N, C-alpha and C positions, 0 to 999 in steps of 0.2 A: 035875595033873602032881607026880614025887615033889618029897617035900621034899631040903633044899640048904640048903651054906652061905653065908651072904653074905658079902662085903668091901667094905667102904666106905674110902676115902679121902679126905680132907679134910670129913670129921662132924664137925666143931666151923666149919667158915666157913656159909656165908647157907643155900645150895642143900642141903648138906649135913646140916647141921642139920634138916631136914624132912625129907629123904629116911629120917633114921635115925629118925622118929617112924614113918613107913608102913612102911620093911622093922622096926619089931622085934614091930608087930600081927602082920605077915603070917605066915601059918603055913607058906607053902611052906618056909619058910626053918628051920629049928633054932637056929641059932646065927647071930648078925652079928659079926663082927670088924671093930674098926673101931680103924681107924689112925690114930694122934693123938698129939699132943704137951701137949696141956692139957687139961683135963678136959672129958669128954663133957656136951652141953647135955641131955644123957638118961639114965636108971638104969632097968632091966628085967634082968628073968632071961633072953632070948635074948642079949642083950648084951654080950660081951666086948671089953672095950681092950687096946685088942696095940699098942710101942712103935711108934711112926712113924719108926724106921730103913731105909727106900729101899735104904742101901746096903749090905742083912742083911736083904732083906725072908723069903728062906728061913726064919729063923731067929725073925723078929717076927710069920709067920702060922704056924711049929710046929703040928701038927693041921690046918691046914686042909685039909678033904676034897677031892679031886677032883672035878668039877662045877660048882663056884660059881658062883655070880655077881658080877661084880667091880664095882664103881662108884665111880668119878673122879670126884669133886668140888673137885680139886686147885685153884686159883689164889689169886695174889696179884698185887701193883702194884712198879712198878716203884720209887717213891715208899715202899710198905712193908717190898720186898727191898732194895733197898739200894743196887742197882744194875742196869743191866742184865744181868750176867753172873751173879746173884743171884739174878734174874726167871727168865731164861732154866733157871737148874739146879732151881726150881720148876716152871715150865709145860710143859718138855721134859723133862726130867732121869726127875723124880719122874715123870710119868705113863707114859714110856717104861720103865723099871725095875719099873711097879707092872703094864704091856702083858706084857712080860715071861715077870716071875713065873707075871702068869693063862698065857701059854702054856705055859710049862713044867711045871703044875698040872693042865694039861689044865681050863682052867673051860670053863664053857659059851658066856657071853658075857663082854664087857670093853662096862662103856657109858661112856666119855665127855663130862663136861659140856667144850665149848669155848666159842666165844665165833662173834657175827656179823661177820662178813665174815674169817675165819678162812684161809688165801690162804699155803702157801709160796713163792711168787713175791710176795707182799705186796713193796712196800715198807717199809710201815709194818712198825716192828721188831714191834709186838705182836701185831697182828694175822699175822705171819710165823710169830714163835715159836708160836702157836697152831696155824697150817697146821703147818708141822712136824711138831709133836709128834700132830696125825691122822693125817697121812702114815705118822710113824715106828711107832704104835701100831699099824694098821694092816700093818705090814710086818714087827712085830715079834711080833705079840698072838695072841693065839688066832682063831678061821677066821670068828667071829661079833665082830663089832666092829661098835657103832651109838655114832655122835656129835651132840649135841645145838651145835644152836649158839642160845643165847641172847640175846638184845638186850639193853641196860642190865637189871639185876635191881633189882627194887624188892622192898623190904623193909627190916628192922630190924638192919643190920651189927652186931655186938658192937666191930670196931674202925669207924676215923672213918675219911670217903673222904670228901674233901672237892670232887672236881671231881664222882663221883657225885649226891652231895646235892644240891650249886649245879643236877646234869643232870637230876635227880627231881624238883625244885620246879617246874621250867618245863616240863618235859611231860608232869607229870599232871592239871595243868589241860585241857590242847592232846591231851588222849589219844586221845578219840572223833577225830581231824580227821589224825590220824598215821598213815600205813601199816602195816599189821599188823606188814609185815615188821619192820618199825624202833621199833613201840610195846614203852613199857617192860614188862618180860613180871616177874612174880611171881615169888619164890624156890618159893611154892606149888607153882605150877604146873608150873614147869620140875621140881620134884622128883615132880611125880603122871605128868608124861609121862616123864623117867627110869624110874620105879616100872612103866610102863605097857609100856615098850619090854621092859624083861627076863621078864614076864607073856607074851606075846605067841611063838608060835612063828617068824614071818619079820617081825618089826620089821623097817622099813625102812634102809635106811644110814646114813643122813643125815634127819634132824631141825632142821627148819628151826623160827625162833624164834614165827612166826605160826601153826603146829601147835600150840604149847604153852600160848596163850593161852585162859585158864578151863578149864584139863585137871585140874586141882581139883575142879571142879564138877560134871567128866563123870561 
């Protein structure tokens, strides 16, 4: 496999930080261009921090070579964002902007971390937004788009999400009794699954949460 650039958005988040570590040590990539608004969790000669300016991605990612793999690990909550509109601006608007950039710059593949239950027809705002982001990334992104739909994410976040923390405390002791499709999945496993999907010639279009369990150990 020839060397190429990797572009990652959301590299300071739970999954993105794990993925950044994998990309930095992967000789497949000559550079890892990381879009971020705060300090990256890892420094490495291959990693180049770029400003997370989704309204001006051509400038933010100036010099990126055609044929890159583009990894989108963006995600927030309505509480963190402050409103439904602000949440949608991140989880839909920024995602689709990056997919459009990927198509314009002839990216090899666009890999998107979405969420379990994503569906553009859902009555649940969160699931509907995620589903619309998937749909529009496929419509406006490059020919190869891979979507990962993890269940509740396990791992240590920099930000506190009370609802997630409570759910994890309840779910961890019962993990073996929860069907694999809904079982909490560790961020390391999601990162490993998205990394694996970038390295094969014909990955599935959608990777559901159950298929990610234990991916970091495989």
